[in-house]
N, C-alpha and C positions, 0 to 999 in steps of 0.2 A: 638421335643416338640412344641406344638401349642401355640397360643396366643389368648387372648380374650381382648376385650375392657375394660379398667379399669373404675371403677365408677368415674364419674365426680366429682372432688373436687374443681373446680374453676369456673370462669366465662365462659359463653358460647358465641359463636359468630355465628350469623346467616349468612350462606353463600348462596347466591342465586344459584339456579340451573344453571343459565347462566355461572357462574364461573366453576362449576363442568363439564359442557359439553366441556370446553376448556382444560381440563387436558391433553388430548392427542395431542392437537394442538399446544401447546406453551411450552416454557421452564420454568424452576423452578423460575428464577428471576421474570418473568412476573406474575406467580401465586402468588409469595410472595408479589409482589406489590399490587395485588388485595386484598389479606388478610390484608395487612397493611392499605390500603384505607378503607376497611370495618370496621377495628378496630378503626382507628383514624380520618377518614374522611379528612385526610390531602392529598392534591393533589399538594403540592409544590415540584417540582422535586429536589430541593436542599436538603431539609430536608429528603425527601424520599431516595435519593441516600446515604445520610449519615447514616440514620437509618438502611437501609438494606445492607449497605456495597456494593452497586452496583459499577461497574467499573468506571462509570462516570455519570454526570448529564444527558448527552445525553441518556444514557441507561434508566434512569428514565422517560425522556420525551417520549421515544419510547414505554415504558410500558403504559404510560398514553394515548398515541395515540392508542395503541392496544385496550385498554379497552373502549375507546371512540368509536372506530370502531365496537367493539363487542356489544355495547349498554349498558355497565355497567356505563359509565360516559356520561355526557352531556357537550359539549363545550360551556361554558358561553359566550365566545367571539364571537360565531357564526362561522359557517363553512366558510372556505376559498372559494373564488369564484372557481367554477369548471373550469378546462381547456377547451379550445375550443373543444377538442376531448375527449369525456368521456370514452375512451376505457378501462381505468383502473378500472372504476366502474363495467363494464361488467366482467372483469377478476376476480375482487374481489368477486362478487356475485356467479360466476360460481364455484369457488372452496371453497367458504365459509370460507375464512381465512382472518381475519382482517389485518394480517401482509402484505398481498398483497397490500391493499389500501395504507397503510403507505409507503411501499417500493416504489410503483410507484409514489406517490405524492412527496416523498422526493427526489427521483432520478431526477424528472422533475425540482424540485426546485434547485437542485445542478447544473443541466445543463443549467438552465435558459431558458428552452424551453419545448414545448409540444412534447412528444414522440409519434411516430406512433403506431398503434395497434401491428404491427409486432415487433417493438422495445420493447414495454411493455411485449409482450408474451415472448420474449427472456429474459427479465429481470426476469420475474416470473420463467422461466425455470432454471435460475441460482440458484434460491432459492429452488424450489420444486424438480427439476430433478437433478441438480448438487450438491445439499446439502449445499450451502453456506448460512450462517446466514445473515439475513437482515442487521445487523450492519456492517458486513464485506463488503457486497456489497456496502453499502453507503459510507464507507471509501474509497473503490476503486473508486466510482463515484467522490468523492472529489479530489482524486489524479489525475485521468485522466483529470478532469476539470482544475486542477492547471497547467497542462502542455499543455492545449489547445486542448484536444481531447474529445469533448462533445458527445460521441457516446456510445451506448451499446456494439457495437463491440469492442471498445477499452477496455471497462470494462471487457468483457469476455476474451479478450487476456491477460490482466494483471492478472486476477484471475487465469488463467491457469498457468501463470508464478509463481504466489504465491503458488499454489498447488505444483508445482515442487520444490519450496524452502521450503516446509513444513509448510506453513501458513494454519491454520485451524480455528482460532478464532480471535476475535478482538484484543487480546493482541499480538498474533503473527503478525497481520497486523501492529499494532503500531510499533513493533520492526523492521519490514521490512522497514516501511516508515522512521523510524529514521536512519536506516543504509543507505537507499537510499539518504537521505538528506546529511548525512556525506560524502558519495561518491561524490555527486554533488558538495559539497564544496571543496573536494580535487581536483576534476577535474577543477573547476574554478581557484583554486590556481595554479595548474600545467599549465593550459593554459596560465596564465599570465607569468609564468616563460619561457614558450616556445614561447611566443609572438604571440599566436593565440587566436581566439575567442573560448570560451567553446563549442559552437555549432559545431565548426569545428572538434572536436575530434571524431574519429571513435569509434565504439563499442569495437574493440580490444584495442584501446588506453585507453579507460575508464576502461576496465577490468585490464589492466596492471597497471594503476595508483592506482586503488583500491588494487591490489595485493602488490604494494610497501608498502603501509601503513598497510594493514591488516595481511599479511603473512610475510613480510620482516622487518617490523618495521622501515621503512625508512621515514623520514620527509622532510620538505622543504629544510633544509640546505644541506642534503646529495644529494638531487636532483640538487641543485645549483652546488655543487662540481662536480657531474657527468657531468653537462653541460659544466663546465670549461675544462673537459678532452675530450669533444666530437669533438674538432678540427673543429668546424663549422657545424658538422652534428647534428644540433639541432632537432632531431626527437625523438619521444617517443620510437620507436623501437631501435634506436642506444643507447639511454640512458638506456633503459631497459637491453641491453647487458652489459653495463658497470656495472650497479648495480648488475646484476646476477653474473658477474665475481667477483666483490668484495665479494659478499656473499659466493661464492664457496671458496674464499681464506680466509674467516673468518674476513674480513674487515667490521666493523660495525660503525666506527666513522670517523669523518673528519680528525682527527690527523692521524689515521691509514692509511687512503687513501692517505694523503699527503706524509707520509713516504714511502708508497709503490712505489711512482713514477708515471710517466705518463703511462696510459694504451694505447696500440695501437696494431694493427694487430691481431694476434692470441690470444692475452690476453683478447680480448673482446668476450664474448659469442655472437655468431651470432644470431641476431633476425631479421635482415632485410631479406626481400625476395630476392632470387637470381635475378640478373639483368635481366635475360631472362624473368622473370615473372613480372617485374615492369610494371605497367600500363602506358599508354601514359600520357603526361603532362595534356591534357584536361581531361582525366579520373581521374587523381589525383586531379585535381581542384574540380571536382564534388564530389569525395570521401570525401574531406576535407571541404565540405560545407553542410554536413548533419545537420539536426535539431536534438535537444535533443530528440524530440518525435519519432525519427526514431527507438527507442528501441522497438516500437510496430510493426515495419514493417520488422525487421531483426531478425535473430535467436539470442537468448541470448548466 
């Protein structure tokens, strides 16, 4: 059964051809933002985000930037000074997508520096070739900047990791970042318990600490109790063995652990590497002085 356009029984809204030409180039929220602006002439990102139920005020700001780049809006505050290297302008005009100009400018703002043409091209490839939405790329830019890695290569690396973890949109990215922050807090807490700096924890140790909390439901107090049973072997691997042994025996509380008695010998699940494979002391020292940002240089 076909359809036909119903007779108009309400007010009409004149939509410029400019908006219609962008139907295939942008998402629904950005088109809705254009219709909202045409209807209300309101360009306040706060009221726009609320009226359109956008995910954030930043999403409304990006829509405004998009339509300013497309020519529907005029920036009354004047254009920001162009970077010393205007490669992003060339890229934007070459592919005729206003999102590119916004993406390149905002990424440079996040990094606090002008990106080279090759870096800008890689950034655009993440959007056009790899299929990442600009808001997700910019969230990633903010995250790598937070940990001191102001490069597009670091952004591409983290985005690849996000894709492996099922991140596809801004909401997924926000959840991933929230979980990463929680894990970072757990690692900082555990590092204090073990008497080391958080940056000294290896990737394996970070994963083990996250596993204690997320999979085993173990908190600060149980880790302290395991440290009391470690007989001076205050390493994450040795404590991990104690905790896994307790889990295998159904011990989930401090009272149960104390009633069970001292763990030693074969009662501890072996998690330390065999002595023949232990690295030399100097190598161990290097291993335990890695920076948190090493997550980008090592396998997850």
